[in-house]
N, C-alpha and C positions, 0 to 999 in steps of 0.2 A: 308822860312816860314815853319811852322810845321802844319801837318795834322795828324789825328789819323785814322788808319785802323785796325779794329778788336782789338782795345785796344792798338795797338802799335804806338807810336809816330814816325813819319818819316818826313824827310825833303822833301820839294817840291820846285822847282824853278819857278820863274815867267814864265808863258807860258806853264807850264806842264799841261797836262790833268791828271785826277786822275790815269788813267791807267799807264801813263808814270812814275809817282812818285812811284806807287806801284811796278812796274816791277824793277825799279832801286833799291828798297829796298828789293827785293827778294820775294815779295808777288805775288803769281801766280793768276792772273785774266785771264780767257780764253778770247781770242780775235781772232777768226778765220778770221774776216774781215780784220785783219792786216797782213795776210799771204802775203809774197812777190809777189806771183803770182796774187794777186788781186790789181790792180792799176787802178784808185786811190783807197785808202782804203775807206771803207764804214763805216758809223756810224749808220747803220740801222739794223744790224743783232741782236743787243740787247743781245748777249751772254755774254757780259762783264758787265751786270747789277750789280749795287751795291745799297745799301740802304743809302740814305743821307737825314736826317731830315724827316724821315717817308715816303719818296718818293723813287721810284726806278728810277735810271738814268743810262744811258750808260756811263761807266767810260772813254771811249775813246773820249767822246764829251763834258765833263764837266770840265772846268778849275779848278785846285786846288786853294783853297783860305784858307788863314790863319784860323786855328781853326776848320776846317771841321772835323766832326766825322762820319766815314764811316763804314758800316758793309758789308763785302764781303763773309763771310763764315757762313751764317745762313742757316737753312733748307729752309726757305722762299725764299732766294736769289737763292739757288741751284735749287729749283723747277721751278722758273721763267727762269733760264738759260737753264734748260733741255727743257722746252717748246719752248724757242726761238731757241735752237739748232735744235730741231725737225723741226720747220718751215723753218729754214735756209737750212737744208739738203734737204728738199722737194723742195725748190726753186732753189737749185744749181745743181740738177741732171738733 
């Protein structure tokens, strides 16, 4: 299936989360909750937020679907990621 991230069409496989398809295509979406030392992985840190259909969703928890148009590199997305990272860092220390 095809999805679009930041104007770039990329392939996604059935069962992929948006984050998986992005990483395979070389698109860097931060996801500290997927670090190997955190098992099981969490979907609640929200550092991997992307914008999908005018909503912000965690890319690690939303399955890729044919025709999705996703924004991952806007100032709005970056600001929300910074806020989530600050909260995540406060809770992990």
